C-alpha positions as CSV (number, residue, x, y, z in Angstrom):
1,M,-35.4,55.0,-22.5
2,K,-35.8,51.5,-20.9
3,A,-38.9,50.8,-19.0
4,P,-38.3,49.9,-15.3
5,D,-38.5,46.2,-14.6
6,R,-41.6,45.0,-12.8
7,V,-41.0,43.8,-9.3
8,L,-42.1,40.2,-8.8
9,Q,-44.7,39.8,-6.2
10,P,-44.2,37.1,-3.5
11,A,-47.0,34.7,-2.7
12,C,-48.4,33.9,0.7
13,S,-45.7,31.9,2.5
14,V,-48.2,29.1,3.3
15,F,-49.2,28.6,-0.3
16,E,-45.9,29.3,-2.2
17,E,-44.8,25.7,-2.7
18,D,-48.4,24.6,-3.4
19,L,-48.7,27.4,-6.1
20,V,-45.6,26.1,-7.9
21,L,-47.0,22.5,-7.8
22,Y,-50.3,23.9,-9.0
23,Y,-48.6,25.7,-11.9
24,Y,-47.0,22.5,-13.1
25,G,-50.2,20.5,-12.5
26,D,-48.6,18.3,-9.8
27,G,-50.0,17.3,-6.4
28,P,-53.2,15.7,-5.2
29,A,-56.6,17.0,-6.4
30,D,-57.6,18.1,-2.8
31,D,-54.5,20.5,-2.7
32,R,-55.3,21.8,-6.2
33,R,-58.9,22.7,-5.1
34,R,-57.6,24.3,-1.9
35,V,-55.1,26.4,-4.0
36,E,-57.8,27.4,-6.5
37,N,-60.1,28.6,-3.7
38,H,-57.2,30.6,-2.2
39,V,-56.1,32.2,-5.5
40,G,-59.7,33.3,-6.2
41,G,-59.6,35.6,-3.2
42,C,-55.8,36.5,-2.9
43,A,-54.3,39.2,-5.2
44,R,-50.7,38.4,-4.1
45,C,-51.0,34.7,-5.1
46,Q,-52.7,35.7,-8.4
47,H,-49.8,38.0,-9.3
48,F,-47.4,35.2,-8.3
49,L,-49.0,32.8,-10.7
50,Q,-49.1,35.4,-13.5
51,D,-45.4,36.1,-13.0
52,R,-44.6,32.4,-13.2
53,R,-46.8,32.0,-16.3
54,G,-44.8,34.8,-18.0
55,L,-41.3,33.9,-16.8
56,L,-41.0,30.2,-16.6
57,P,-41.7,29.5,-20.3
58,Q,-39.0,32.0,-21.3
59,M,-36.5,30.5,-18.9
60,A,-37.1,26.9,-20.1
61,K,-37.1,27.6,-23.8
62,P,-34.0,26.1,-25.5
63,K,-31.9,28.1,-27.9
64,E,-32.6,26.9,-31.4
65,M,-29.4,26.2,-33.4
66,A,-29.3,26.4,-37.1
67,P,-29.1,23.1,-39.1
68,A,-25.8,24.2,-40.5
69,F,-24.4,24.3,-37.0
70,W,-25.4,20.6,-36.4
71,D,-24.0,19.6,-39.8
72,N,-20.7,21.2,-39.1
73,Y,-20.6,19.7,-35.6
74,Y,-21.3,16.2,-37.0
75,R,-18.5,16.5,-39.6
76,E,-16.1,17.8,-37.1
77,M,-16.8,15.1,-34.5
78,T,-16.6,12.2,-37.1
79,G,-13.3,13.7,-38.4
80,K,-11.8,13.8,-34.8
81,L,-12.9,10.2,-34.1
82,A,-11.5,8.9,-37.3
83,A,-8.2,10.7,-36.6
84,E,-8.1,9.2,-33.2
85,R,-8.6,5.7,-34.5
86,E,-5.8,6.2,-37.0
87,R,-3.4,7.6,-34.5
88,K,-1.2,5.0,-32.9
89,A,1.5,5.2,-30.3
90,W,5.0,5.4,-31.8
91,W,6.3,2.5,-29.8
92,R,3.6,0.1,-31.0
93,S,4.9,0.3,-34.5
94,W,8.3,-0.8,-33.4
95,F,6.9,-3.9,-31.6
96,A,4.3,-4.8,-34.2
97,P,6.3,-7.6,-35.7
98,L,7.0,-9.1,-32.3
99,N,3.3,-9.3,-31.3
100,M,2.8,-12.8,-32.9
101,W,5.6,-14.6,-31.1
102,I,6.3,-12.6,-27.9
103,L,4.0,-14.5,-25.6
104,P,5.2,-18.0,-26.6
105,A,8.8,-16.8,-26.4
106,F,8.4,-15.5,-22.8
107,G,6.6,-18.8,-21.9
108,T,9.4,-20.9,-23.3
109,A,12.0,-18.8,-21.6
110,G,10.3,-19.1,-18.3
111,V,10.0,-22.9,-18.5
112,A,13.7,-23.2,-19.6
113,L,14.8,-21.1,-16.6
114,L,12.7,-23.2,-14.2
115,A,14.2,-26.4,-15.7
116,I,17.8,-25.1,-15.4
117,A,17.2,-24.0,-11.8
118,L,15.9,-27.5,-10.9
119,V,18.7,-29.3,-12.6
120,I,21.5,-27.2,-11.0
121,G,19.8,-27.1,-7.6
122,K,19.3,-30.9,-7.4
123,G,17.3,-30.6,-4.2
124,N,19.8,-28.3,-2.4
125,W,17.1,-25.9,-1.5
126,S,17.3,-26.5,2.3
127,S,17.4,-23.5,4.6
128,Q,20.3,-22.8,6.9
129,P,21.2,-25.5,9.4
130,N,19.4,-25.4,12.7
131,P,21.5,-23.4,15.2
132,I,20.7,-25.8,18.0
133,D,22.1,-28.7,16.0
134,A,25.2,-26.8,15.1
135,A,26.0,-26.0,18.8
136,I,25.8,-29.6,19.9
137,P,28.8,-31.8,18.9
138,Q,28.1,-34.9,16.9
139,E,29.4,-37.2,19.6
140,I,26.8,-36.1,22.0
141,I,24.0,-36.3,19.5
142,A,24.8,-39.9,18.8
143,D,24.2,-41.0,22.4
144,S,21.1,-39.6,24.2
145,K,22.5,-40.7,27.7
146,Q,25.5,-38.5,27.3
147,L,23.2,-35.6,26.4
148,E,21.4,-36.1,29.8
149,F,24.8,-36.1,31.5
150,F,25.8,-32.8,30.0
151,N,22.5,-31.3,30.9
152,S,23.0,-32.3,34.5
153,L,26.4,-30.7,34.4
154,D,24.9,-27.5,33.2
155,M,22.4,-27.6,36.1
156,L,25.3,-28.3,38.6
157,E,27.2,-25.3,37.2
158,A,24.1,-23.1,37.6
159,L,23.6,-24.2,41.2
160,R,27.3,-23.6,42.0
161,A,27.0,-20.1,40.5
162,R,23.9,-19.4,42.6
163,E,25.6,-20.6,45.8
164,Q,28.5,-18.3,45.1
165,N,26.2,-15.3,44.6
166,Q,24.3,-16.0,47.8
167,G,27.6,-16.4,49.7
168,T,28.8,-13.0,48.6
169,S,25.6,-11.3,49.5
170,N,25.6,-12.8,53.0
171,K,29.1,-11.4,53.8
172,P,29.1,-8.1,55.6
173,S,30.5,-5.3,53.5
174,A,33.5,-3.4,54.7
175,S,32.7,0.2,54.7
């Protein structure tokens, strides 16, 4: 029959954190003296420290592995790493002979295409003609005085249209 597990005793709430630091040997000397004085007269805190002294070393103890385990682990890992180094992608074996001349070939092809484009183009890289220049006839562009004349005609037409609009708005509507 299994013996009932012992219930862990809580420490005084004021000293619980200080007791953990005291157990690990951390904290200032003044706090350590204060905790030692308190533990001397407090049964709850004494039980708390005893529980920690019994439980914490068991919890922190690493599981020991046999040397055979580590030997097998080492062999397995070195085998996997060697296999990974040997394994190559299938497509790399197809392009292996091309690796030596592929970069110079692409560079040469690029320069050749650029040269062909410049020879064929011969400077005909201008954008589309300016739509304002296309709308004005060449005869007008040749003489700037004629351009002023046509601009004044446009203004006269705009005034005439405005006068007509004002004239129709002043007439009484027949209802």
